[in-house]
VEXVO-499999 format. One record per atom (N, C-alpha, C, O): x, z, y; residue number from 0; atom name. Coordinates in Angstrom, 2 decimals. Layout:
BEGIN
east,up,north,num,atomo
X,Z,Y,NUM,CA;
...
***
This chain:
BEGIN
east,up,north,num,atomo
-115.69,-125.26,-81.75,0,N;
-114.58,-124.42,-82.17,0,CA;
-113.71,-124.13,-80.95,0,C;
-113.56,-124.97,-80.06,0,O;
-113.13,-122.96,-80.91,1,N;
-112.26,-122.49,-79.83,1,CA;
-110.86,-122.28,-80.38,1,C;
-110.68,-121.70,-81.45,1,O;
-109.87,-122.74,-79.64,2,N;
-108.48,-122.52,-79.99,2,CA;
-107.89,-121.45,-79.07,2,C;
-107.85,-121.62,-77.85,2,O;
-107.45,-120.37,-79.66,3,N;
-106.74,-119.32,-78.93,3,CA;
-105.25,-119.66,-78.98,3,C;
-104.71,-119.98,-80.04,3,O;
-104.60,-119.61,-77.82,4,N;
-103.17,-119.93,-77.72,4,CA;
-102.45,-118.76,-77.04,4,C;
-102.83,-118.33,-75.95,4,O;
-101.41,-118.26,-77.71,5,N;
-100.62,-117.17,-77.13,5,CA;
-99.14,-117.48,-77.34,5,C;
-98.70,-117.74,-78.46,5,O;
-98.38,-117.45,-76.26,6,N;
-96.93,-117.55,-76.33,6,CA;
-96.40,-116.13,-76.50,6,C;
-96.68,-115.26,-75.67,6,O;
-95.65,-115.91,-77.57,7,N;
-95.18,-114.57,-77.90,7,CA;
-93.67,-114.49,-77.71,7,C;
-92.91,-115.11,-78.45,7,O;
-93.24,-113.74,-76.72,8,N;
-91.83,-113.47,-76.49,8,CA;
-91.51,-112.13,-77.10,8,C;
-91.91,-111.08,-76.60,8,O;
-90.78,-112.18,-78.21,9,N;
-90.43,-110.98,-78.96,9,CA;
-89.13,-110.40,-78.39,9,C;
-88.21,-111.14,-78.04,9,O;
-89.07,-109.09,-78.30,10,N;
-87.86,-108.44,-77.79,10,CA;
-86.65,-108.89,-78.60,10,C;
-86.71,-109.05,-79.82,10,O;
-85.56,-109.08,-77.89,11,N;
-84.33,-109.62,-78.47,11,CA;
-83.92,-108.87,-79.74,11,C;
-83.83,-107.64,-79.77,11,O;
-83.69,-109.66,-80.79,12,N;
-83.20,-109.10,-82.03,12,CA;
-84.25,-108.54,-82.97,12,C;
-83.91,-108.03,-84.04,12,O;
-85.53,-108.61,-82.58,13,N;
-86.58,-108.01,-83.40,13,CA;
-87.43,-109.04,-84.15,13,C;
-88.47,-108.69,-84.70,13,O;
-86.99,-110.29,-84.16,14,N;
-87.80,-111.35,-84.79,14,CA;
-88.05,-111.11,-86.27,14,C;
-89.17,-111.30,-86.74,14,O;
-87.05,-110.70,-87.01,15,N;
-87.22,-110.49,-88.45,15,CA;
-88.27,-109.41,-88.72,15,C;
-89.14,-109.58,-89.57,15,O;
-88.18,-108.31,-87.99,16,N;
-89.16,-107.23,-88.15,16,CA;
-90.55,-107.69,-87.71,16,C;
-91.55,-107.35,-88.34,16,O;
-90.61,-108.45,-86.61,17,N;
-91.88,-108.99,-86.14,17,CA;
-92.53,-109.85,-87.22,17,C;
-93.73,-109.73,-87.48,17,O;
-91.75,-110.72,-87.85,18,N;
-92.30,-111.61,-88.88,18,CA;
-92.83,-110.83,-90.09,18,C;
-93.85,-111.20,-90.66,18,O;
-92.15,-109.77,-90.46,19,N;
-92.62,-108.92,-91.56,19,CA;
-93.96,-108.29,-91.19,19,C;
-94.90,-108.29,-91.99,19,O;
-94.05,-107.76,-89.97,20,N;
-95.29,-107.14,-89.53,20,CA;
-96.41,-108.16,-89.36,20,C;
-97.57,-107.87,-89.63,20,O;
-96.05,-109.36,-88.93,21,N;
-97.07,-110.38,-88.76,21,CA;
-97.70,-110.75,-90.10,21,C;
-98.90,-111.01,-90.18,21,O;
-96.90,-110.78,-91.16,22,N;
-97.45,-111.07,-92.50,22,CA;
-98.52,-110.04,-92.86,22,C;
-99.51,-110.39,-93.50,22,O;
-98.33,-108.80,-92.47,23,N;
-99.34,-107.77,-92.71,23,CA;
-100.56,-107.99,-91.81,23,C;
-101.70,-107.88,-92.25,23,O;
-100.28,-108.29,-90.54,24,N;
-101.34,-108.43,-89.55,24,CA;
-102.22,-109.65,-89.78,24,C;
-103.40,-109.63,-89.45,24,O;
-101.65,-110.71,-90.36,25,N;
-102.46,-111.92,-90.55,25,CA;
-103.59,-111.67,-91.55,25,C;
-104.60,-112.38,-91.52,25,O;
-103.43,-110.71,-92.42,26,N;
-104.51,-110.36,-93.35,26,CA;
-105.70,-109.77,-92.58,26,C;
-106.85,-109.94,-92.98,26,O;
-105.41,-109.07,-91.50,27,N;
-106.46,-108.48,-90.67,27,CA;
-107.24,-109.57,-89.95,27,C;
-108.46,-109.63,-90.05,27,O;
-106.53,-110.44,-89.24,28,N;
-107.22,-111.45,-88.43,28,CA;
-107.98,-112.44,-89.31,28,C;
-109.07,-112.88,-88.95,28,O;
-107.41,-112.77,-90.45,29,N;
-108.07,-113.77,-91.30,29,CA;
-109.33,-113.25,-91.96,29,C;
-110.11,-114.03,-92.52,29,O;
-109.54,-111.95,-91.92,30,N;
-110.75,-111.37,-92.50,30,CA;
-111.89,-111.23,-91.48,30,C;
-112.98,-110.79,-91.84,30,O;
-111.63,-111.58,-90.23,31,N;
-112.62,-111.36,-89.17,31,CA;
-113.71,-112.42,-89.17,31,C;
-113.47,-113.58,-89.51,31,O;
-114.92,-112.00,-88.79,32,N;
-116.04,-112.93,-88.65,32,CA;
-115.69,-113.98,-87.59,32,C;
-115.20,-113.64,-86.51,32,O;
-115.93,-115.23,-87.89,33,N;
-115.68,-116.31,-86.95,33,CA;
-114.28,-116.87,-86.99,33,C;
-114.01,-117.89,-86.35,33,O;
-113.39,-116.24,-87.73,34,N;
-112.03,-116.75,-87.89,34,CA;
-112.09,-118.04,-88.71,34,C;
-112.81,-118.12,-89.70,34,O;
-111.31,-119.04,-88.27,35,N;
-111.25,-120.31,-89.00,35,CA;
-109.88,-120.51,-89.63,35,C;
-109.76,-120.75,-90.83,35,O;
-108.82,-120.41,-88.80,36,N;
-107.46,-120.62,-89.29,36,CA;
-106.47,-120.17,-88.23,36,C;
-106.84,-119.91,-87.08,36,O;
-105.20,-120.07,-88.63,37,N;
-104.17,-119.75,-87.64,37,CA;
-102.83,-120.34,-88.07,37,C;
-102.61,-120.69,-89.23,37,O;
-101.96,-120.46,-87.08,38,N;
-100.58,-120.88,-87.31,38,CA;
-99.68,-120.04,-86.40,38,C;
-100.00,-119.82,-85.23,38,O;
-98.58,-119.59,-86.94,39,N;
-97.53,-118.95,-86.15,39,CA;
-96.32,-119.86,-86.25,39,C;
-95.85,-120.16,-87.34,39,O;
-95.82,-120.31,-85.10,40,N;
-94.68,-121.21,-85.08,40,CA;
-93.56,-120.59,-84.25,40,C;
-93.81,-119.97,-83.22,40,O;
-92.33,-120.77,-84.73,41,N;
-91.16,-120.24,-84.04,41,CA;
-90.53,-121.34,-83.20,41,C;
-90.40,-122.48,-83.64,41,O;
-90.13,-120.99,-82.00,42,N;
-89.52,-121.95,-81.08,42,CA;
-88.14,-122.36,-81.59,42,C;
-87.35,-121.51,-82.02,42,O;
-87.85,-123.63,-81.52,43,N;
-86.56,-124.16,-81.96,43,CA;
-85.50,-123.92,-80.88,43,C;
-84.35,-123.63,-81.20,43,O;
-85.88,-124.05,-79.62,44,N;
-84.92,-123.96,-78.52,44,CA;
-84.59,-122.54,-78.09,44,C;
-83.51,-122.29,-77.56,44,O;
-85.51,-121.60,-78.30,45,N;
-85.31,-120.23,-77.81,45,CA;
-85.51,-119.22,-78.94,45,C;
-86.57,-119.18,-79.57,45,O;
-84.49,-118.43,-79.18,46,N;
-84.61,-117.36,-80.17,46,CA;
-85.69,-116.37,-79.73,46,C;
-85.91,-116.18,-78.53,46,O;
-86.33,-115.75,-80.67,47,N;
-87.29,-114.68,-80.42,47,CA;
-88.54,-115.14,-79.65,47,C;
-89.20,-114.32,-79.01,47,O;
-88.87,-116.43,-79.71,48,N;
-90.07,-116.94,-79.06,48,CA;
-90.94,-117.66,-80.09,48,C;
-90.45,-118.43,-80.92,48,O;
-92.25,-117.38,-80.03,49,N;
-93.22,-117.92,-80.97,49,CA;
-94.45,-118.41,-80.21,49,C;
-94.67,-118.07,-79.05,49,O;
-95.24,-119.23,-80.91,50,N;
-96.57,-119.57,-80.42,50,CA;
-97.55,-119.24,-81.53,50,C;
-97.33,-119.58,-82.70,50,O;
-98.63,-118.59,-81.16,51,N;
-99.70,-118.27,-82.11,51,CA;
-100.92,-119.10,-81.73,51,C;
-101.38,-119.07,-80.59,51,O;
-101.42,-119.83,-82.71,52,N;
-102.61,-120.66,-82.54,52,CA;
-103.66,-120.16,-83.51,52,C;
-103.44,-120.13,-84.72,52,O;
-104.81,-119.77,-82.99,53,N;
-105.89,-119.27,-83.85,53,CA;
-107.16,-120.04,-83.52,53,C;
-107.57,-120.11,-82.36,53,O;
-107.78,-120.60,-84.54,54,N;
-109.07,-121.27,-84.37,54,CA;
-110.18,-120.28,-84.69,54,C;
-110.19,-119.63,-85.74,54,O;
-111.12,-120.20,-83.77,55,N;
-112.29,-119.33,-83.91,55,CA;
-113.55,-120.20,-83.81,55,C;
-113.53,-121.25,-83.17,55,O;
-114.62,-119.75,-84.43,56,N;
-115.88,-120.46,-84.29,56,CA;
-116.38,-120.40,-82.85,56,C;
-116.84,-121.41,-82.31,56,O;
-116.30,-119.22,-82.22,57,N;
-116.72,-119.06,-80.83,57,CA;
-115.73,-118.15,-80.11,57,C;
-114.97,-117.42,-80.75,57,O;
-115.73,-118.18,-78.79,58,N;
-114.87,-117.30,-78.00,58,CA;
-115.29,-115.84,-78.21,58,C;
-114.45,-114.95,-78.18,58,O;
-116.58,-115.60,-78.41,59,N;
-117.08,-114.24,-78.64,59,CA;
-116.52,-113.66,-79.94,59,C;
-116.29,-112.46,-80.04,59,O;
-116.32,-114.53,-80.94,60,N;
-115.74,-114.04,-82.19,60,CA;
-114.35,-113.44,-81.95,60,C;
-113.97,-112.48,-82.61,60,O;
-113.61,-114.01,-81.01,61,N;
-112.29,-113.48,-80.69,61,CA;
-112.39,-112.30,-79.73,61,C;
-111.90,-111.21,-80.01,61,O;
-113.03,-112.54,-78.58,62,N;
-113.04,-111.56,-77.49,62,CA;
-113.85,-110.30,-77.81,62,C;
-113.48,-109.21,-77.39,62,O;
-114.93,-110.45,-78.55,63,N;
-115.77,-109.29,-78.85,63,CA;
-115.60,-108.86,-80.31,63,C;
-115.23,-107.72,-80.59,63,O;
-115.86,-109.79,-81.23,64,N;
-115.80,-109.46,-82.65,64,CA;
-114.46,-108.92,-83.11,64,C;
-114.40,-107.93,-83.84,64,O;
-113.37,-109.57,-82.67,65,N;
-112.04,-109.14,-83.08,65,CA;
-111.49,-108.06,-82.16,65,C;
-111.14,-106.98,-82.62,65,O;
-111.42,-108.34,-80.88,66,N;
-110.76,-107.41,-79.96,66,CA;
-111.47,-106.08,-79.80,66,C;
-110.84,-105.10,-79.40,66,O;
-112.75,-106.01,-80.09,67,N;
-113.46,-104.75,-79.96,67,CA;
-113.69,-104.07,-81.33,67,C;
-114.46,-103.12,-81.44,67,O;
-113.01,-104.59,-82.34,68,N;
-113.18,-104.02,-83.68,68,CA;
-112.16,-102.91,-83.95,68,C;
-111.13,-102.82,-83.28,68,O;
-112.46,-102.08,-84.93,69,N;
-111.51,-101.06,-85.36,69,CA;
-110.26,-101.72,-85.95,69,C;
-109.15,-101.20,-85.81,69,O;
-110.45,-102.86,-86.61,70,N;
-109.31,-103.57,-87.21,70,CA;
-108.31,-104.03,-86.15,70,C;
-107.12,-104.13,-86.43,70,O;
-108.79,-104.30,-84.95,71,N;
-107.89,-104.72,-83.87,71,CA;
-106.87,-103.63,-83.55,71,C;
-105.74,-103.93,-83.17,71,O;
-107.25,-102.38,-83.71,72,N;
-106.32,-101.28,-83.44,72,CA;
-105.15,-101.32,-84.42,72,C;
-104.02,-100.99,-84.05,72,O;
-105.40,-101.72,-85.66,73,N;
-104.33,-101.89,-86.64,73,CA;
-103.44,-103.06,-86.26,73,C;
-102.22,-102.97,-86.34,73,O;
-104.06,-104.19,-85.85,74,N;
-103.33,-105.37,-85.38,74,CA;
-102.40,-104.98,-84.23,74,C;
-101.22,-105.31,-84.22,74,O;
-102.96,-104.27,-83.28,75,N;
-102.23,-103.83,-82.10,75,CA;
-101.05,-102.94,-82.48,75,C;
-99.95,-103.10,-81.96,75,O;
-101.27,-102.00,-83.39,76,N;
-100.20,-101.09,-83.82,76,CA;
-99.08,-101.83,-84.53,76,C;
-97.91,-101.47,-84.40,76,O;
-99.42,-102.86,-85.27,77,N;
-98.41,-103.64,-85.99,77,CA;
-97.59,-104.55,-85.08,77,C;
-96.41,-104.77,-85.35,77,O;
-98.20,-105.07,-84.01,78,N;
-97.55,-106.17,-83.27,78,CA;
-97.25,-105.94,-81.79,78,C;
-96.24,-106.45,-81.30,78,O;
-98.07,-105.21,-81.10,79,N;
-97.96,-105.20,-79.63,79,CA;
-96.64,-104.64,-79.10,79,C;
-96.22,-105.01,-78.01,79,O;
-95.99,-103.77,-79.84,80,N;
-94.74,-103.18,-79.35,80,CA;
-93.57,-104.16,-79.39,80,C;
-92.50,-103.86,-78.86,80,O;
-93.75,-105.33,-80.00,81,N;
-92.68,-106.33,-80.07,81,CA;
-92.58,-107.20,-78.82,81,C;
-91.54,-107.81,-78.59,81,O;
-93.63,-107.26,-78.02,82,N;
-93.71,-108.27,-76.96,82,CA;
-93.13,-107.80,-75.64,82,C;
-93.36,-106.67,-75.19,82,O;
-92.36,-108.70,-75.02,83,N;
-91.86,-108.47,-73.66,83,CA;
-91.56,-109.80,-73.00,83,C;
-90.61,-110.48,-73.38,83,O;
-92.38,-110.19,-72.02,84,N;
-93.56,-109.49,-71.50,84,CA;
-94.74,-109.64,-72.46,84,C;
-94.69,-110.40,-73.43,84,O;
-95.80,-108.89,-72.16,85,N;
-96.99,-108.99,-72.99,85,CA;
-97.59,-110.38,-72.81,85,C;
-97.67,-110.87,-71.69,85,O;
-98.01,-111.02,-73.90,86,N;
-98.46,-112.40,-73.81,86,CA;
-99.77,-112.59,-73.07,86,C;
-100.65,-111.73,-73.09,86,O;
-99.87,-113.73,-72.42,87,N;
-101.13,-114.20,-71.87,87,CA;
-101.81,-115.02,-72.95,87,C;
-101.18,-115.87,-73.58,87,O;
-103.09,-114.76,-73.16,88,N;
-103.85,-115.48,-74.18,88,CA;
-104.83,-116.38,-73.46,88,C;
-105.53,-115.95,-72.55,88,O;
-104.87,-117.64,-73.88,89,N;
-105.80,-118.60,-73.30,89,CA;
-106.63,-119.21,-74.42,89,C;
-106.23,-119.23,-75.58,89,O;
-107.79,-119.72,-74.03,90,N;
-108.72,-120.34,-74.99,90,CA;
-108.96,-121.78,-74.58,90,C;
-109.08,-122.09,-73.39,90,O;
-109.02,-122.66,-75.56,91,N;
-109.22,-124.08,-75.32,91,CA;
-110.36,-124.59,-76.19,91,C;
-110.57,-124.14,-77.31,91,O;
-111.10,-125.54,-75.62,92,N;
-112.20,-126.17,-76.35,92,CA;
-111.91,-127.67,-76.47,92,C;
-111.08,-128.22,-75.75,92,O;
-112.62,-128.31,-77.40,93,N;
-112.46,-129.74,-77.62,93,CA;
-112.88,-130.53,-76.38,93,C;
-113.86,-130.19,-75.72,93,O;
-112.13,-131.57,-76.07,94,N;
-112.51,-132.47,-74.99,94,CA;
-113.38,-133.58,-75.56,94,C;
-114.43,-133.92,-75.01,94,O;
-112.94,-134.15,-76.67,95,N;
-113.69,-135.19,-77.36,95,CA;
-113.99,-134.71,-78.77,95,C;
-113.13,-134.14,-79.44,95,O;
-115.21,-134.94,-79.21,96,N;
-115.54,-134.53,-80.57,96,CA;
-116.11,-135.69,-81.36,96,C;
-116.45,-135.52,-82.54,96,O;
***
């Protein structure tokens, strides 16, 4: 299993709107092949900052299956305009299983 990690810095004052749009967008990601689960967490110390954790069966399920899908364009339209700067996404694998 692969864990996708993205730190999301939302433009000041847009957190409420971002959260509404994310509720719509999570239906898209959760329907993708290879999707396992996700969590969106809000930072306690910094307003307008979140972390998104998504578990995928494989990195290809995220990088190819999701990001190259037509559904990704809907995800992008719902969420990408909220970020400043645009998030760096990293992938992590199990060390011990």
